[in-house]
N, C-alpha and C positions, 0 to 999 in steps of 0.2 A: 455686646447685645444679648448674649446668652445669659450673662449674669443678671442683667436687668429683667429679663423674662423670668428667671428663677426667683429673684427677689419679689417680683410682682406676684407670682403664683404663691409664694410662701406667705406674703402679707394677706392675700385674698383668703387663703385657707385659715389663717389665724382670725380674720375678721368674721368668717362665717359662723353662725350660731351652731353650737353642738347639737346634733340631733339625737334624741333618745332612741334606743334600740326598739324596733317594732316588736310587739309580742309574737311569740310563736302561736300558731292557731291550729286547732284540730277539731274536726267534727266527728262525733261518734253517733252512728245511726243504730237504734235499738229495734229489733224485731224479735218475735218469739222464735227461738231462744238463741240469738246470736247478735254480735256487734259487727258493724262494718265501720272501719276506721278510714278517715281521709288520708292519714299517714301513720307510719309506725316509728318514725324518728323525728324528734323535735330538738331545737336548740335550748340549752339551759338559759334561765332568766325568766322575764315576764312571759306569761302564757294566758291564752284564752281557750278553754275547752268547752265545747257545746255538746249537749246530749239532745238529739232529736228522736222522739218516740214515734216510730213509723209502724208500730205494731198495734195490737188490739188490747193489750194489757198495760198498766202503768209500769214504769221501770225507773231505776235510779242508777247512779254511777259513783263508785268509790275508787279512788286512785291511791295506791299505797306504794311507796318506794321500797323495793325489796332490800332487806338488810338494814332498814332504818325505821324509825318511828314516824317519819313524815307521811302525812296523809292529807287528802282533800276529798271533797264530796260534792255531788250535785244531788239535791233532794229529788224525791219522786216526781216524775213528769207524766202527765196523762197522755193518752194516745193523741197524736197530732200536735203535742206541745213541744216546747223547746226550753231546756234549762241551760244555765251557763255558770262556769266557775272562772274567776280571774284571780291569778296569784303568780307565784314564782315556782318554777320547777328546777330542781337541782339535778346534777349529772347522776346517771345511774339507770337502772331498769325499774320500771313502774308497772305494777299489775293493776289492771282495770277490771272491775266486775260489778254485777248487779247484786245488791244485798237482799233483794226480796227472796223469800224462802224457796229454795230449789233452783232458782234461775241460773246461778253460776254453775251448778252441777250439770245443768242441761245445756251449757255451752255459752253462757253470757259472761265470757272472760277473755282477756287479751293481755299482751305485754307490749309496752313501748320502750324505746330507748331514748334517753335524754343525753345529748352530748354537749 
């Protein structure tokens, strides 16, 4: 009886369609002059990063993998707007910052870990 249950479970798992890995998601809220991140650790693979401008000035977001040339960006978002990047994140530490003049120096930067 146990063998029949095991064989049935094995066949059911083989017949089930393979499900794609859900993308990691992170929301970055931008205000003058700081970011608030919904999380600081993400899983490697497909990802969706959103930038919500909650401030009074436009902001953008650049993501750069530390020690590598890999980068991603969300173009400038107007106050009240939402920008989005979809792609793949590789393992490592990623720096996030606003590229508008002076914004990163004033505090619009953060680091996340991708595992």
